[in-house]
C-alpha positions as CSV (number, residue, x, y, z in Angstrom):
1,M,20.5,0.0,11.5
2,I,22.4,2.9,13.2
3,V,20.9,4.1,16.5
4,S,21.1,7.9,16.9
5,I,22.2,8.9,20.4
6,E,20.2,12.1,20.0
7,S,16.9,10.2,19.7
8,L,17.6,7.2,21.9
9,E,15.2,7.0,24.8
10,F,14.8,4.1,27.1
11,H,11.3,3.1,28.3
12,I,11.1,1.4,31.7
13,A,8.0,-0.2,33.3
14,I,7.7,-1.2,36.9
15,P,4.8,-3.6,37.9
16,F,4.0,-2.8,41.5
17,G,2.2,-5.2,43.8
18,G,1.8,-3.0,46.8
19,S,4.9,-3.4,49.1
20,E,6.8,-0.1,49.3
21,N,9.7,-1.7,51.2
22,Y,12.1,-1.3,48.2
23,L,10.0,0.7,45.6
24,H,11.4,4.1,46.5
25,Q,15.0,2.8,46.3
26,T,14.2,1.4,42.8
27,L,12.7,4.7,41.6
28,E,15.6,6.6,43.0
29,S,18.0,4.3,41.1
30,V,16.2,5.2,37.8
31,M,16.1,9.0,38.6
32,G,19.8,8.8,39.5
33,Q,20.8,7.7,36.0
34,T,23.7,9.6,34.4
35,Y,21.8,9.3,31.1
36,G,18.6,11.3,31.3
37,R,16.6,10.3,28.2
38,W,14.2,7.8,29.8
39,K,10.6,7.4,30.5
40,L,9.3,5.5,33.5
41,F,5.8,3.9,34.0
42,V,4.9,2.7,37.5
43,I,1.8,0.4,37.2
44,G,0.0,-0.6,40.4
45,D,-1.8,-3.9,40.7
46,G,-4.7,-3.8,43.1
47,I,-3.6,-0.4,44.5
48,S,-6.3,2.2,45.3
49,P,-6.0,5.5,43.3
50,D,-5.8,7.4,46.6
51,R,-2.8,5.5,47.8
52,F,-1.1,5.6,44.5
53,D,-1.6,9.4,44.4
54,L,0.2,9.7,47.7
55,I,3.1,7.6,46.4
56,S,3.3,9.7,43.2
57,L,3.5,13.0,45.2
58,N,7.0,12.1,46.1
59,Y,8.1,12.3,42.5
60,N,7.8,15.6,40.7
61,D,9.4,14.4,37.4
62,S,7.6,14.7,34.1
63,R,9.4,11.5,32.9
64,I,7.5,9.4,35.5
65,E,3.9,8.3,35.0
66,F,1.8,6.4,37.5
67,Y,-1.1,4.1,36.6
68,T,-3.1,1.7,38.8
69,F,-5.6,-1.0,38.5
70,P,-7.7,-1.1,41.7
71,N,-8.8,-4.6,40.9
72,K,-6.1,-7.2,41.2
73,Q,-4.8,-8.2,37.8
74,G,-2.2,-10.8,38.5
75,I,1.4,-11.0,37.3
76,G,0.7,-12.2,33.8
77,K,-1.8,-9.4,33.0
78,M,0.4,-6.9,34.7
79,F,3.4,-7.8,32.5
80,N,1.1,-7.4,29.5
81,H,0.0,-3.9,30.8
82,C,3.7,-3.1,30.9
83,L,4.1,-4.1,27.3
84,E,1.3,-1.8,26.3
85,K,3.2,1.2,27.8
86,L,6.6,0.3,26.4
87,D,7.1,2.0,23.1
88,S,10.7,2.7,22.6
89,D,13.6,1.1,20.6
90,W,14.8,-0.3,24.0
91,N,12.7,-1.3,26.9
92,L,13.0,-2.7,30.4
93,I,10.5,-4.3,32.8
94,L,12.1,-3.6,36.1
95,G,11.3,-5.3,39.4
96,A,9.9,-3.1,42.1
97,D,12.8,-4.2,44.5
98,D,15.7,-4.2,42.0
99,L,18.3,-1.5,41.4
100,L,20.1,0.1,38.4
101,S,23.7,1.2,38.8
102,P,24.0,5.0,38.0
103,Q,25.7,4.4,34.6
104,F,23.4,1.5,33.7
105,L,21.6,3.3,30.8
106,E,24.7,5.3,29.7
107,N,26.7,2.1,29.3
108,L,23.9,0.5,27.3
109,I,24.3,3.2,24.6
110,E,27.6,1.6,23.4
111,A,25.9,-1.8,23.3
112,V,23.1,-0.7,21.1
113,R,25.5,1.1,18.8
114,I,27.7,-2.0,18.3
115,Y,24.8,-4.5,18.3
116,P,21.8,-2.6,17.0
117,D,20.0,-5.7,15.7
118,V,20.2,-7.9,18.8
119,G,16.9,-9.2,20.1
120,F,17.5,-8.4,23.8
121,I,20.4,-7.6,26.1
122,Q,21.3,-9.3,29.3
123,P,23.5,-7.0,31.4
124,R,25.9,-8.0,34.1
125,T,23.8,-8.8,37.2
126,Q,24.8,-9.1,40.8
127,V,22.5,-10.5,43.5
128,I,21.8,-8.4,46.6
129,D,20.0,-9.3,49.8
130,S,17.3,-7.3,51.7
131,A,19.9,-4.9,53.0
132,G,21.5,-4.3,49.6
133,Q,24.6,-6.4,50.3
134,I,26.1,-8.3,47.4
135,Q,25.7,-12.0,47.6
136,V,27.0,-14.9,45.5
137,P,24.5,-17.8,46.1
138,L,25.4,-21.2,44.6
139,D,22.5,-21.0,42.2
140,D,23.9,-17.8,40.7
141,F,27.4,-19.0,40.6
142,I,26.2,-22.0,38.5
143,K,24.3,-19.5,36.2
144,S,27.6,-17.8,35.5
145,L,29.2,-21.1,34.6
146,I,26.4,-22.0,32.2
147,R,26.7,-18.6,30.6
148,H,30.5,-19.2,30.4
149,R,31.0,-15.7,29.0
150,W,32.5,-12.8,31.0
151,N,33.1,-10.4,28.0
152,A,30.5,-9.0,25.7
153,H,29.1,-11.8,23.5
154,E,26.2,-12.1,21.1
155,Y,24.5,-15.5,21.2
156,S,22.8,-16.8,18.1
157,S,19.2,-17.9,18.6
158,R,20.4,-21.6,18.4
159,S,23.3,-21.3,20.8
160,A,21.1,-19.3,23.3
161,I,18.4,-22.0,23.2
162,Y,20.9,-24.7,23.8
163,S,22.5,-22.9,26.8
164,L,19.1,-22.1,28.3
165,A,18.2,-25.7,27.9
166,L,21.2,-26.6,30.0
167,G,20.1,-24.0,32.6
168,N,18.4,-20.6,32.6
169,W,21.2,-18.1,33.3
170,L,19.1,-15.0,32.4
171,Y,17.7,-12.5,34.9
172,F,14.3,-11.4,33.6
173,P,13.9,-8.1,35.4
174,S,17.3,-6.9,34.1
175,I,16.7,-7.8,30.4
176,V,16.6,-4.8,28.0
177,W,14.3,-5.7,25.1
178,S,14.4,-4.3,21.6
179,R,11.2,-3.1,20.0
180,E,11.4,-5.7,17.3
181,S,11.7,-8.6,19.8
182,L,8.5,-7.5,21.6
183,Q,6.5,-6.7,18.4
184,N,3.2,-8.7,18.4
185,K,4.3,-10.5,21.6
186,T,2.4,-10.9,24.8
187,F,3.0,-12.9,27.9
188,N,1.2,-16.2,28.1
189,V,-1.0,-15.8,31.2
190,N,-1.6,-19.6,31.3
191,F,1.8,-19.7,33.0
192,E,2.0,-18.2,36.5
193,I,5.7,-18.2,37.2
194,A,7.7,-19.3,34.2
195,L,5.9,-16.9,31.7
196,D,9.2,-14.9,31.3
197,L,11.0,-18.0,30.1
198,E,8.1,-18.9,27.8
199,L,8.3,-15.5,26.1
200,I,12.1,-15.7,25.8
201,L,12.0,-19.1,24.1
202,R,9.4,-17.8,21.7
203,I,11.6,-14.8,20.8
204,L,14.6,-17.1,20.3
205,N,12.6,-19.5,18.2
206,D,11.6,-16.5,16.0
207,G,15.3,-15.9,15.3
208,G,16.1,-13.4,18.1
209,T,19.6,-13.2,19.4
210,V,20.9,-12.4,23.0
211,L,23.7,-10.1,23.9
212,Y,25.5,-10.5,27.2
213,W,26.8,-7.0,28.1
214,P,29.0,-6.7,31.2
215,K,29.4,-2.9,31.1
216,S,25.9,-2.3,32.4
217,L,25.5,-3.4,36.0
218,F,22.1,-4.5,37.5
219,F,21.4,-5.4,41.1
220,Y,18.8,-8.2,41.4
221,R,17.4,-8.5,44.9
222,R,16.7,-11.8,46.6
223,H,14.8,-11.7,49.9
224,S,12.2,-13.6,51.8
225,A,9.5,-12.7,49.3
226,S,11.5,-13.8,46.3
227,I,10.2,-16.8,44.3
228,S,13.5,-18.7,44.9
229,M,13.0,-18.3,48.6
230,D,9.3,-19.5,48.6
231,P,9.0,-23.3,48.3
232,S,5.5,-23.2,46.8
233,K,6.3,-20.6,44.1
234,Y,9.7,-22.2,43.4
235,F,8.2,-25.7,42.8
236,R,5.4,-24.2,40.7
237,R,8.1,-22.6,38.5
238,V,9.9,-26.0,38.2
239,S,6.6,-27.7,37.1
240,E,6.1,-25.0,34.5
241,E,9.6,-25.3,33.3
242,I,9.2,-29.0,32.9
243,E,6.3,-28.4,30.5
244,L,8.3,-25.8,28.6
245,Y,11.5,-27.8,28.3
246,N,9.6,-31.0,27.3
247,A,7.9,-29.0,24.5
248,L,11.3,-27.5,23.5
249,S,12.9,-31.0,23.5
250,S,10.2,-32.4,21.1
251,E,10.5,-29.4,18.8
252,L,14.3,-29.6,18.6
253,F,14.2,-33.4,17.9
254,K,11.7,-32.6,15.1
255,K,14.2,-30.1,13.7
256,R,16.9,-32.9,13.9
257,Q,18.8,-30.8,16.4
258,F,19.5,-33.9,18.5
259,L,22.0,-32.3,20.9
260,G,19.7,-29.5,21.9
261,G,16.8,-32.0,22.2
262,L,18.8,-34.2,24.5
263,I,20.0,-31.3,26.7
264,S,16.4,-30.1,27.0
265,K,15.3,-33.6,27.9
266,L,18.0,-34.3,30.5
267,R,17.9,-30.8,32.2
268,L,20.8,-31.8,34.5
269,T,21.1,-28.4,36.2
270,S,17.4,-28.3,36.9
271,R,17.7,-31.7,38.6
272,L,20.8,-30.6,40.6
273,N,19.1,-27.4,41.6
274,L,16.0,-29.2,42.8
275,V,18.2,-31.6,44.9
276,L,19.8,-28.5,46.4
277,K,16.4,-27.1,47.3
278,I,15.3,-30.3,48.9
279,T,18.2,-30.2,51.2
280,T,17.9,-26.5,52.1
281,F,14.2,-25.7,52.2
282,K,12.6,-26.3,55.6
283,Q,9.1,-27.3,56.6
284,V,8.1,-28.6,53.2
285,N,6.6,-31.8,52.1
286,R,9.6,-33.9,51.2
287,K,7.4,-36.6,49.5
288,S,6.0,-34.0,47.1
289,L,9.5,-32.8,46.3
290,F,10.8,-36.2,45.5
291,K,7.8,-36.7,43.2
292,L,8.7,-33.5,41.4
293,L,12.3,-34.7,41.1
294,M,11.1,-37.9,39.5
295,K,8.9,-35.9,37.1
296,L,12.0,-34.0,36.0
């Protein structure tokens, strides 16, 4: 399949929960793209129409559409509302506090020309703090080691599953999804935090492939409201990942893929990461944390 640059349009959806601390920076990073064929959907969760109208008045651009659900939907339903809007060959569910580098979309064009049949693309991602300064937390350094690729590389579905079983090195808000990978897919709302990983594993089990693409740069913001900084949300994610990886391990053993099954069962990086959180999180129930560690 050859992608025509003349017809290539990126669709971007932003689920917005109400805090405007970073939203305007995020929108400006989209509007500042050097490649102009994009469409942006900003979808409010529990935001009154009057307030959303005031926000939208700041953006007089026909490529941007604002929608809101006055009644709180929750993250799973909001992601699915995003999927309903995304209808392009290549799509992005962008966090309302993250940033695109100016050439982000322009540099993706080369990727989709060379790898038109890839399931989804993971661009190079740098972590920034609340002030927009680049950080290299230990968690993210380990992610890069697990990925063990610094040049463009397409992972087969099998190799991607194995590496994700070792440790999840993907950054969900930065992933660029092909139309085919999302076809007939919805997020499983039974998961509260790890629903992104659950969808990714389903796509890979269906034969989807992953492209690591270092030429497009994404800025992923970690701050006080991030899941990784909130003990209750972080440990909820760990519990959900235990469920996902146990199911994955059983499935791989049934397929006689014993190495992948063993990696999924051991989850060494998950255990090490939890130990790290136990030593760094403050004012949390240490007994509950150790119980979760034993559950891993």
